[in-house]
C-alpha positions in Angstrom: -0.2 0.1 0.2 1.3 3.4 -0.8 2.0 5.8 2.6 1.3 9.6 2.2 3.8 11.8 3.2 2.8 12.6 6.9 2.2 8.6 7.0 5.8 7.9 6.5 7.0 10.6 9.0 5.0 10.0 11.7 5.9 6.0 11.3 9.9 7.1 10.9 9.8 8.1 14.2 7.7 5.7 16.0 10.3 3.6 18.0 7.8 1.7 20.0 4.8 -0.7 19.1 2.5 -1.1 21.6 0.6 -4.4 20.3 -2.7 -5.4 21.1 -3.4 -9.2 21.3 -6.5 -10.7 20.8 -7.3 -10.0 16.9 -3.7 -8.9 16.2 -1.3 -11.2 16.8 -3.4 -14.5 17.5 -7.2 -15.4 17.6 -7.8 -17.2 20.8 -5.3 -20.2 20.9 -4.3 -19.5 17.3 -1.1 -17.6 16.7 -1.5 -15.9 13.4 1.5 -17.0 10.9 2.7 -13.5 10.3 3.5 -12.5 13.8 6.9 -14.2 14.8 8.1 -12.7 11.5 6.5 -9.2 12.0 8.2 -9.1 15.5 11.5 -10.0 14.3 11.2 -7.3 11.5 10.8 -4.5 14.0 14.1 -6.1 16.0 15.7 -5.8 12.3 15.0 -2.1 11.8 16.1 -1.5 15.3 12.8 -0.7 17.0 11.2 -2.4 19.9 7.7 -3.5 20.6 5.4 -4.7 23.6 2.1 -6.4 24.3 -0.6 -4.6 26.0 -4.1 -6.3 26.4 -7.4 -4.7 27.9 -8.5 -8.3 28.8 -8.5 -8.6 32.6 -9.6 -12.3 32.8 -6.2 -13.3 33.4 -2.8 -11.8 34.6 0.6 -11.1 33.3 1.6 -14.2 34.5 -0.9 -16.2 32.2 -0.1 -13.9 29.5 3.6 -14.1 29.6 3.1 -18.1 30.2 0.7 -17.9 26.8 3.4 -15.9 24.6 5.9 -18.2 25.5 3.6 -21.2 24.8 3.3 -19.7 21.3 6.7 -19.7 20.6 7.0 -15.9 21.6 9.3 -15.4 24.9 9.4 -12.0 26.2 10.4 -10.4 29.7 7.9 -9.0 32.5 8.3 -5.7 31.4 7.2 -6.2 28.1 3.7 -7.4 29.0 1.2 -4.5 29.9 -2.4 -5.1 31.0 -5.3 -3.1 31.9 -5.0 -4.8 35.4 -1.5 -2.7 36.0 -3.1 0.7 35.1 -6.9 1.0 37.5 -3.8 -0.8 40.5 -1.8 1.9 40.3 -4.1 4.4 40.2 -5.5 3.2 43.3 -2.6 2.3 44.7 -2.5 6.2 44.9 -5.7 6.7 45.5 -7.2 4.4 47.7 -4.3 2.2 49.0 -5.1 -1.1 51.1 -8.8 -0.3 49.9 -11.4 -3.0 51.1 -12.7 -4.1 47.2 -15.4 -6.7 45.5 -13.9 -7.5 42.7 -16.4 -9.2 40.3 -13.7 -10.7 38.4 -11.5 -14.2 38.1 -8.9 -15.6 40.4 -6.8 -14.0 38.2 -7.4 -10.5 38.6 -8.5 -11.3 42.2 -4.7 -12.5 42.6 -3.4 -9.5 41.1 -5.4 -7.0 43.4 -4.3 -9.5 46.7 -0.5 -9.2 45.2 -1.0 -4.7 45.3 -2.2 -4.7 49.0 -6.0 -5.0 48.2 -9.0 -7.1 49.5 -10.3 -8.2 46.6 -13.8 -10.5 48.2 -14.9 -8.2 51.1 -18.6 -8.0 50.8 -18.8 -5.0 53.0 -16.3 -3.3 50.8 -14.9 0.4 50.2 -14.8 0.0 46.5 -16.5 -2.7 43.5 -14.2 -3.4 40.8 -15.8 -4.7 37.7 -13.5 -6.7 35.2 -13.7 -9.6 32.3 -15.4 -12.4 34.5 -15.5 -15.5 32.8 -16.1 -17.0 36.1 -19.2 -14.7 36.8 -22.1 -15.5 39.4 -25.4 -14.2 40.2 -24.4 -13.5 43.7 -21.3 -11.5 42.8 -23.4 -9.3 40.6 -26.0 -8.7 43.5 -23.4 -7.7 45.9 -21.6 -5.5 44.0 -25.0 -3.9 42.6 -26.0 -3.8 46.2 -22.9 -2.0 47.6 -23.0 0.1 44.3 -26.5 1.6 45.8 -25.5 1.9 49.5 -22.9 4.4 47.4 -19.9 2.6 46.5 -17.6 3.8 44.0 -17.5 1.3 41.5 -14.3 1.1 38.4 -14.3 -0.7 35.4 -10.7 -2.8 34.6 -11.5 -2.1 30.7 -14.3 -0.8 28.9 -14.5 -3.9 25.6 -18.2 -5.2 25.0 -16.5 -8.2 23.5 -13.9 -10.7 23.7 -12.6 -12.2 19.9 -12.6 -16.2 20.0 -11.8 -18.5 17.6 -15.9 -18.8 16.1 -17.2 -15.4 17.2 -17.1 -13.1 19.9 -18.2 -13.5 24.6 -19.1 -10.6 26.5 -16.7 -8.8 28.0 -16.3 -5.8 31.0 -18.2 -3.1 29.1 -21.2 -5.9 28.6 -21.1 -6.5 32.6 -20.6 -3.1 33.5 -23.5 -2.3 31.7 -25.7 -5.0 33.1 -24.8 -3.4 36.6 -25.8 0.4 35.3 -29.1 -1.2 34.1 -29.9 -2.2 37.7 -28.0 0.7 39.6 -28.1 3.5 37.2 -24.3 4.0 37.7 -22.2 3.9 35.4 -18.4 3.1 36.4 -14.9 5.1 35.0 -12.6 2.7 33.1 -9.0 1.9 33.5 -8.0 0.1 30.6 -7.9 1.5 26.7 -8.9 4.4 25.6 -8.7 6.0 28.9 -6.1 8.6 29.6 -4.5 6.6 32.5 -3.7 3.7 30.4 -2.0 6.1 27.6 0.0 7.3 30.5 1.0 3.9 32.0 2.3 3.4 28.2 4.3 5.9 28.4 6.0 5.6 31.9 6.3 1.9 31.0 8.1 2.3 27.6 10.3 5.9 28.7 9.1 7.0 25.2 7.9 10.5 23.9 4.5 10.7 22.3 4.9 10.8 19.2 7.7 7.1 19.3 5.1 5.6 20.0 3.0 3.5 17.6 -0.5 1.4 19.4 -1.1 -1.2 17.3 -4.8 -3.0 17.4 -8.2 -4.1 16.0 -10.5 -2.4 17.9 -11.2 2.0 16.9 -13.1 2.2 20.3 -10.4 1.2 22.6 -7.3 0.2 20.5 -7.3 3.6 18.2 -8.9 6.1 20.3 -6.4 5.5 23.3 -4.2 7.8 20.6 -7.2 10.4 19.4 -6.1 13.8 19.7 -2.2 13.2 20.8 1.0 12.5 19.0 0.9 8.9 19.2 0.5 7.0 16.3 -2.4 4.6 16.2 -2.2 2.2 13.9 -5.6 0.1 13.0 -5.4 -4.0 11.9 -8.2 -5.5 9.9 -7.3 -9.1 11.6 -9.8 -8.7 14.2 -12.8 -6.9 15.0 -13.1 -3.8 12.4 -14.9 -4.7 9.7 -14.6 -2.2 6.5 -17.8 -1.0 7.2 -17.1 -0.4 10.7 -13.9 1.6 9.5 -16.8 3.8 7.2 -19.3 4.6 9.7 -16.4 5.7 12.8 -15.6 8.8 13.9 -12.4 7.3 15.4 -10.1 7.2 12.6 -6.4 5.8 13.1 -3.3 7.3 12.0 -3.0 4.1 9.5 -5.0 1.2 8.4 -3.3 -2.3 7.3 -4.7 -5.7 6.3 -2.4 -7.5 9.3 1.0 -7.3 10.8 2.4 -8.8 8.2 1.8 -5.6 5.8 2.8 -3.5 8.7 6.2 -5.4 8.7 6.2 -4.5 4.5 5.3 -0.8 5.4 8.7 -0.7 7.9 
């Protein structure tokens, strides 16, 4: 594909690619055949990469294990996750708070390691994650606490998580259910929150113009860079269709078929 002069200049300044995972480097348990070659191309051109996922149903250790299993061993500092974004913020604003975490054992364990109680029915805060172990009791307690005035925060705003064969409801859908019951909309911390962009810049040590966020979702991966000097690159290998792209007010700096095509542009 032919790039405009502005696109070439933006891409030439990029030193760090922050890569989404589901729909970008793999789909479910299937690694895309071009992923490893793209990562090598990034290294060969003197650039670097790290991963960031909004998927709060797992933790860093689980993703590091999955990447290693797929033949992509990386050090812990290259694996960023929405869990880390909200926990950094909570450690500053609500250190040691008692929480009711609507989330998987992975997310609850991250809260424990960060010094929070994740399962207190008399909690100070309610946390909504992408909970693939969701029960009605978890929802009941969360809604009761919210009605009693407890603040509620969402880890990531995604409506659905792409899997082989389709999609499954994600944290944004769980938060919509809670809002329907309580009337309260939570604040989210994953992409596209400014909290996440600040976290990415801090963790990578990059200036905004040196960072490119790559992913398959307009309203998270691409929107996180809107209005900033960060380059956004949409891959069409996941959730976004040409129709969705044409109708969206959120537009990326660059659109590519997949990481293979992006690698060719480097």
